[in-house]
DRENLOVO-74573 format. One record per residue (C-alpha): residue number from 1; chain; x, y, z. Coordinates in pm, whole numbers, padded with zeros to 5 digits. Each point is the difference from the previous one (the first is absolute). Layout:
// DRENLOVO-74573
node num = NUM cadena = A px = X py = Y pz = Z
...
//
This chain:
// DRENLOVO-74573
node num = 1 cadena = A px = 09221 py = 11116 pz = 10097
node num = 2 cadena = A px = -00164 py = 00272 pz = 00141
node num = 3 cadena = A px = 00249 py = 00259 pz = 00232
node num = 4 cadena = A px = -00225 py = 00027 pz = 00309
node num = 5 cadena = A px = -00207 py = -00287 pz = 00141
node num = 6 cadena = A px = -00342 py = 00186 pz = 00203
node num = 7 cadena = A px = -00235 py = -00128 pz = 00248
node num = 8 cadena = A px = -00290 py = 00223 pz = 00010
node num = 9 cadena = A px = -00416 py = -00089 pz = 00018
node num = 10 cadena = A px = -00097 py = 00378 pz = -00042
node num = 11 cadena = A px = -00098 py = -00012 pz = -00345
node num = 12 cadena = A px = -00049 py = 00372 pz = -00033
node num = 13 cadena = A px = 00352 py = 00080 pz = 00150
node num = 14 cadena = A px = 00132 py = -00312 pz = -00238
node num = 15 cadena = A px = -00084 py = 00212 pz = -00286
node num = 16 cadena = A px = 00177 py = 00264 pz = 00059
node num = 17 cadena = A px = 00339 py = -00169 pz = 00067
node num = 18 cadena = A px = -00031 py = -00115 pz = -00353
node num = 19 cadena = A px = -00039 py = 00317 pz = -00115
node num = 20 cadena = A px = 00278 py = 00099 pz = 00167
node num = 21 cadena = A px = 00188 py = -00289 pz = -00090
node num = 22 cadena = A px = -00070 py = 00074 pz = -00378
node num = 23 cadena = A px = 00096 py = 00391 pz = -00021
node num = 24 cadena = A px = 00371 py = -00103 pz = 00210
node num = 25 cadena = A px = -00015 py = -00322 pz = -00240
node num = 26 cadena = A px = 00036 py = -00263 pz = 00269
node num = 27 cadena = A px = -00196 py = -00315 pz = -00031
node num = 28 cadena = A px = -00222 py = -00138 pz = 00295
node num = 29 cadena = A px = -00103 py = -00337 pz = 00103
node num = 30 cadena = A px = -00250 py = 00003 pz = 00199
node num = 31 cadena = A px = -00167 py = -00224 pz = 00252
node num = 32 cadena = A px = -00324 py = 00014 pz = 00249
node num = 33 cadena = A px = 00078 py = -00274 pz = 00300
node num = 34 cadena = A px = 00378 py = -00095 pz = 00217
node num = 35 cadena = A px = -00042 py = -00344 pz = -00153
node num = 36 cadena = A px = 00002 py = 00186 pz = -00402
node num = 37 cadena = A px = 00332 py = 00203 pz = 00100
node num = 38 cadena = A px = 00145 py = -00283 pz = 00160
node num = 39 cadena = A px = 00020 py = -00204 pz = -00333
node num = 40 cadena = A px = 00079 py = 00364 pz = -00238
node num = 41 cadena = A px = 00289 py = 00043 pz = 00200
node num = 42 cadena = A px = 00110 py = -00400 pz = 00016
node num = 43 cadena = A px = -00062 py = 00070 pz = -00412
node num = 44 cadena = A px = 00095 py = 00354 pz = -00085
node num = 45 cadena = A px = 00336 py = 00124 pz = 00113
node num = 46 cadena = A px = -00150 py = 00362 pz = 00016
node num = 47 cadena = A px = 00305 py = 00223 pz = 00235
node num = 48 cadena = A px = -00373 py = 00139 pz = 00150
node num = 49 cadena = A px = -00243 py = -00126 pz = 00199
node num = 50 cadena = A px = -00282 py = 00270 pz = 00086
node num = 51 cadena = A px = -00242 py = -00082 pz = 00317
node num = 52 cadena = A px = -00353 py = 00135 pz = 00055
node num = 53 cadena = A px = 00040 py = -00100 pz = 00358
node num = 54 cadena = A px = -00368 py = 00053 pz = 00037
node num = 55 cadena = A px = -00121 py = -00287 pz = -00255
node num = 56 cadena = A px = -00242 py = -00230 pz = 00126
node num = 57 cadena = A px = 00171 py = -00318 pz = -00051
node num = 58 cadena = A px = 00386 py = -00046 pz = 00127
node num = 59 cadena = A px = 00191 py = 00319 pz = -00062
node num = 60 cadena = A px = 00229 py = -00038 pz = 00320
node num = 61 cadena = A px = -00024 py = -00405 pz = 00022
node num = 62 cadena = A px = 00183 py = 00017 pz = -00344
node num = 63 cadena = A px = 00217 py = 00237 pz = 00088
node num = 64 cadena = A px = 00142 py = -00194 pz = 00289
node num = 65 cadena = A px = -00035 py = -00296 pz = -00248
node num = 66 cadena = A px = 00286 py = 00132 pz = -00272
node num = 67 cadena = A px = 00221 py = 00150 pz = 00282
node num = 68 cadena = A px = -00014 py = -00385 pz = 00170
node num = 69 cadena = A px = 00069 py = -00111 pz = -00350
node num = 70 cadena = A px = 00305 py = 00218 pz = -00075
node num = 71 cadena = A px = -00294 py = 00147 pz = -00276
node num = 72 cadena = A px = 00068 py = 00350 pz = 00086
node num = 73 cadena = A px = 00315 py = 00241 pz = 00051
node num = 74 cadena = A px = 00312 py = 00007 pz = -00280
node num = 75 cadena = A px = -00116 py = 00119 pz = -00267
node num = 76 cadena = A px = -00319 py = -00054 pz = 00062
node num = 77 cadena = A px = -00204 py = 00309 pz = 00168
node num = 78 cadena = A px = -00329 py = 00008 pz = 00234
node num = 79 cadena = A px = -00215 py = 00305 pz = 00021
node num = 80 cadena = A px = -00300 py = -00003 pz = 00162
node num = 81 cadena = A px = -00281 py = 00228 pz = 00068
node num = 82 cadena = A px = -00276 py = 00034 pz = 00289
node num = 83 cadena = A px = -00172 py = 00270 pz = 00217
node num = 84 cadena = A px = 00184 py = 00255 pz = 00167
node num = 85 cadena = A px = -00157 py = -00120 pz = 00294
node num = 86 cadena = A px = 00130 py = -00317 pz = -00003
node num = 87 cadena = A px = 00295 py = -00041 pz = 00129
node num = 88 cadena = A px = 00005 py = -00291 pz = 00217
node num = 89 cadena = A px = -00069 py = -00189 pz = -00303
node num = 90 cadena = A px = 00252 py = 00226 pz = -00178
node num = 91 cadena = A px = 00284 py = -00108 pz = 00210
node num = 92 cadena = A px = -00123 py = -00409 pz = -00028
node num = 93 cadena = A px = 00090 py = 00063 pz = -00351
node num = 94 cadena = A px = 00328 py = 00150 pz = 00058
node num = 95 cadena = A px = 00057 py = -00248 pz = 00220
node num = 96 cadena = A px = -00120 py = -00298 pz = -00294
node num = 97 cadena = A px = 00286 py = 00194 pz = -00301
node num = 98 cadena = A px = -00171 py = 00293 pz = -00158
node num = 99 cadena = A px = 00262 py = 00223 pz = -00045
node num = 100 cadena = A px = -00210 py = 00340 pz = 00000
node num = 101 cadena = A px = -00384 py = 00024 pz = 00150
node num = 102 cadena = A px = -00125 py = 00277 pz = -00033
node num = 103 cadena = A px = -00407 py = 00134 pz = 00014
node num = 104 cadena = A px = -00196 py = 00056 pz = -00333
node num = 105 cadena = A px = 00020 py = 00380 pz = -00014
node num = 106 cadena = A px = 00365 py = -00037 pz = -00043
node num = 107 cadena = A px = 00028 py = -00324 pz = -00253
node num = 108 cadena = A px = -00233 py = 00169 pz = -00195
node num = 109 cadena = A px = 00155 py = 00345 pz = 00018
node num = 110 cadena = A px = 00372 py = -00168 pz = -00115
node num = 111 cadena = A px = -00207 py = -00324 pz = -00207
node num = 112 cadena = A px = 00194 py = 00152 pz = -00353
node num = 113 cadena = A px = 00349 py = 00010 pz = 00177
node num = 114 cadena = A px = -00037 py = -00366 pz = 00115
node num = 115 cadena = A px = -00166 py = -00138 pz = -00270
node num = 116 cadena = A px = 00285 py = 00181 pz = -00212
node num = 117 cadena = A px = 00257 py = -00163 pz = 00243
node num = 118 cadena = A px = -00117 py = -00376 pz = -00097
node num = 119 cadena = A px = -00025 py = 00010 pz = -00381
node num = 120 cadena = A px = 00287 py = -00279 pz = -00116
//
């Protein structure tokens, strides 16, 4: 089982995530759609879910569905990232159950610590 499930459809940033995970010893399962995230979250008890809110297919909707189904919260944590100017989207993500929503730059800066904290 993976330490974290990551919804991201940016292949270049996905590669950066996997490289950082390798350095921290964390294992990732990446998905590219909200639907895949829901399926993976049901099958994998990973304590961390990371969501790129700018993914093109259902990122926020998947978080909302996970929250309604009880798939978020203790011990599962959701961290989402987005462009710093998308304040409305950030608020919607928090309302849907994200414990931490941050600009992509802050997420990138703290990526090693985030992934190290996800290790089983």
